[in-house]
C-alpha positions as CSV (number, residue, x, y, z in Angstrom):
1,X,-37.9,43.4,61.7
2,X,-34.4,44.4,60.6
3,X,-34.8,47.7,62.5
4,X,-35.8,45.9,65.7
5,X,-32.8,43.6,65.3
6,X,-30.4,46.4,64.9
7,X,-31.9,48.1,68.0
8,X,-31.4,45.0,70.1
9,X,-27.8,44.6,68.9
10,X,-27.0,48.2,69.8
11,X,-28.4,47.8,73.3
12,X,-26.4,44.6,73.7
13,X,-23.2,46.4,72.8
14,X,-24.0,49.3,75.2
15,X,-24.6,46.8,78.0
16,X,-21.5,44.8,77.2
17,X,-18.5,45.6,79.6
18,X,-16.3,45.8,76.5
19,X,-18.5,48.4,74.8
20,X,-17.6,49.1,71.2
21,X,-14.1,47.7,71.7
22,X,-15.1,44.3,70.3
23,X,-16.3,45.9,67.1
24,X,-13.4,48.3,66.7
25,X,-10.7,45.9,67.8
26,X,-9.3,48.3,70.5
27,X,-8.1,46.7,73.8
28,X,-10.5,46.9,76.7
29,X,-9.7,49.4,79.4
30,X,-9.0,47.7,82.8
31,X,-10.3,49.7,85.7
32,X,-7.8,50.5,88.5
33,X,-7.6,48.1,91.3
34,X,-9.0,49.4,94.6
35,X,-6.5,50.7,97.1
36,X,-5.5,48.3,99.9
37,X,-6.9,49.3,103.3
38,X,-4.3,51.0,105.6
39,X,-3.5,48.9,108.6
40,X,-2.9,51.0,111.7
41,X,0.5,50.4,113.4
42,X,0.5,47.9,116.2
43,X,2.0,49.0,119.4
44,X,4.7,46.7,120.6
45,X,5.4,48.3,123.9
46,X,4.3,47.2,127.4
47,X,0.5,47.1,127.6
48,X,0.7,47.8,131.3
49,X,2.2,51.2,130.4
50,X,0.4,51.9,127.1
51,X,-3.1,50.9,127.8
52,X,-5.5,53.2,129.7
53,X,-5.4,52.1,133.3
54,X,-9.1,51.2,133.3
55,X,-8.5,48.8,130.5
56,X,-5.8,46.9,132.4
57,X,-7.1,43.7,134.0
58,X,-7.9,44.0,137.7
59,X,-5.1,41.5,138.7
60,X,-2.5,43.6,136.9
61,X,-3.8,47.1,137.6
62,X,-1.8,47.8,140.7
63,X,1.4,46.5,139.1
64,X,0.7,48.7,136.1
65,X,0.4,51.7,138.5
66,X,3.7,50.9,140.1
67,X,5.4,50.5,136.7
68,X,4.0,53.9,135.6
69,X,5.3,55.6,138.8
70,X,8.7,54.1,138.2
71,X,8.7,55.2,134.6
72,X,7.9,58.8,135.7
73,X,10.7,58.8,138.2
74,X,13.1,57.4,135.6
75,X,12.0,60.2,133.1
76,X,12.5,62.9,135.8
77,X,16.0,61.6,136.7
78,X,17.0,61.5,133.0
79,X,15.8,65.1,132.5
80,X,17.7,66.2,135.6
81,X,20.9,64.4,134.4
82,X,20.6,66.0,130.9
83,X,20.0,69.5,132.5
84,X,23.1,69.0,134.7
85,X,25.2,68.0,131.7
86,X,24.1,71.2,129.9
87,X,24.8,73.3,132.9
88,X,28.2,71.7,133.5
89,X,29.2,72.2,129.9
90,X,28.2,75.8,129.9
91,X,30.2,76.4,133.1
92,X,33.3,74.7,131.7
93,X,33.0,76.7,128.4
94,X,32.7,80.0,130.3
95,X,35.8,79.1,132.5
96,X,37.8,78.1,129.4
97,X,36.8,81.3,127.6
98,X,37.8,83.4,130.6
99,X,41.2,81.6,130.8
100,X,41.8,82.1,127.1
101,X,41.0,85.8,127.4
102,X,43.6,86.2,130.2
103,X,46.2,84.4,128.2
104,X,45.5,86.6,125.1
105,X,45.5,89.8,127.1
106,X,48.8,88.9,128.8
107,X,50.4,88.1,125.4
108,X,49.1,91.2,123.8
109,X,50.4,93.4,126.6
110,X,53.9,91.9,126.5
111,X,54.2,92.3,122.8
112,X,52.8,95.9,122.9
113,X,55.3,97.0,125.6
114,X,58.1,95.5,123.6
115,X,57.1,97.5,120.6
116,X,57.1,100.7,122.7
117,X,53.5,101.2,123.6
118,X,53.5,104.2,126.0
119,X,50.2,103.6,127.8
120,X,49.0,100.0,128.4
121,X,45.4,101.3,128.7
122,X,45.6,101.8,124.9
123,X,45.4,98.0,124.6
124,X,41.6,98.5,124.9
125,X,41.7,100.0,121.4
126,X,43.0,96.8,119.9
127,X,40.5,94.4,118.4
128,X,41.7,91.0,119.7
129,X,38.6,89.0,118.8
130,X,40.5,87.2,116.0
131,X,43.1,85.8,118.4
132,X,42.7,82.3,119.6
133,X,44.6,80.1,122.1
134,X,45.8,76.8,120.5
135,X,44.3,74.0,122.6
136,X,47.4,71.8,122.0
137,X,50.3,74.2,122.5
138,X,48.5,76.9,124.6
139,X,50.1,79.6,122.4
140,X,48.5,82.6,120.8
141,X,49.3,83.0,117.1
142,X,49.2,86.3,115.2
143,X,49.8,88.6,118.2
144,X,53.0,90.2,116.6
145,X,51.3,90.8,113.3
146,X,48.2,92.3,115.0
147,X,50.3,94.7,117.1
148,X,52.5,95.7,114.2
149,X,49.4,96.6,112.2
150,X,48.1,98.6,115.1
151,X,51.4,100.4,115.6
152,X,51.4,101.4,111.9
153,X,47.8,102.7,112.2
154,X,48.5,104.6,115.4
155,X,52.2,105.4,115.6
156,X,51.6,108.3,118.1
157,X,50.8,105.8,120.8
158,X,54.3,104.2,120.6
159,X,57.8,105.3,121.2
160,X,61.0,103.7,120.1
161,X,62.0,101.1,122.8
162,X,65.1,102.1,124.7
163,X,68.3,100.4,123.7
164,X,69.6,98.0,126.2
165,X,72.4,99.4,128.4
166,X,73.7,96.0,129.5
167,X,76.8,94.8,127.7
168,X,78.2,91.4,127.5
169,X,81.7,92.6,126.3
170,X,84.6,92.3,128.7
171,X,85.8,95.7,130.0
172,X,89.4,96.5,129.3
173,X,91.8,95.8,132.2
174,X,92.7,98.7,134.5
175,X,96.1,100.0,134.0
176,X,98.4,99.3,136.9
177,X,99.3,102.5,138.8
178,X,102.9,103.4,138.1
179,X,105.2,103.9,141.0
180,X,107.0,107.3,141.1
181,X,110.8,106.8,141.2
182,X,112.5,110.1,142.1
183,X,115.9,108.6,141.2
184,X,115.0,108.3,137.6
185,X,112.5,111.2,137.3
186,X,113.3,114.5,135.7
187,X,113.1,117.9,137.5
188,X,109.7,118.6,135.9
189,X,108.3,115.2,136.9
190,X,109.6,115.7,140.5
191,X,108.0,119.1,140.6
192,X,104.7,117.8,139.2
193,X,104.7,114.9,141.7
194,X,105.4,117.2,144.6
195,X,102.6,119.6,143.5
196,X,100.2,116.6,143.3
197,X,101.1,115.7,146.8
198,X,100.7,119.4,148.0
199,X,104.4,119.8,148.7
200,X,106.3,123.0,148.2
201,X,109.9,122.3,147.0
202,X,111.0,125.8,147.8
203,X,110.5,125.1,151.5
204,X,113.3,122.5,151.3
């Protein structure tokens, strides 16, 4: 009888949800709660545009078709406008780049000639990719430094610039021609004056 009682008590513990925790004093293990079902997102758009056309009620089906045609037209117009914006920006960027290149080339040529560059075709040897046109002032910074470095590296392409022949100083006043006065002149002065005039005093 005691053996049967112990067997029944063991089966009762095994079938109990708490198992042996009641006898050992350990806290029962709580099973994890089941995951909540995922609710699909609800569309909040226009059902006349979102639903398949065959699911639209008959009285609204033609209107739905008209709305969908208009939506396609609007989408096509939007794409055309966006493409035009991209093309216009690309054209403006290309024109601006070409204008900046002309300004840079002109500035480089002017500075190179002032430094004594003998052949302007040698400008093609200069790497001007680092030069930029200031969008605010329109000036090109760093040209003089770039050309000075280039001249130091290739001095044989340059010659010393000619000194300016123009002068701002006032020329000295011309001396007033002196009038020959035979009454006060000496014999030598008279003879020299006569000789300068092609006269032969011996003939007189």
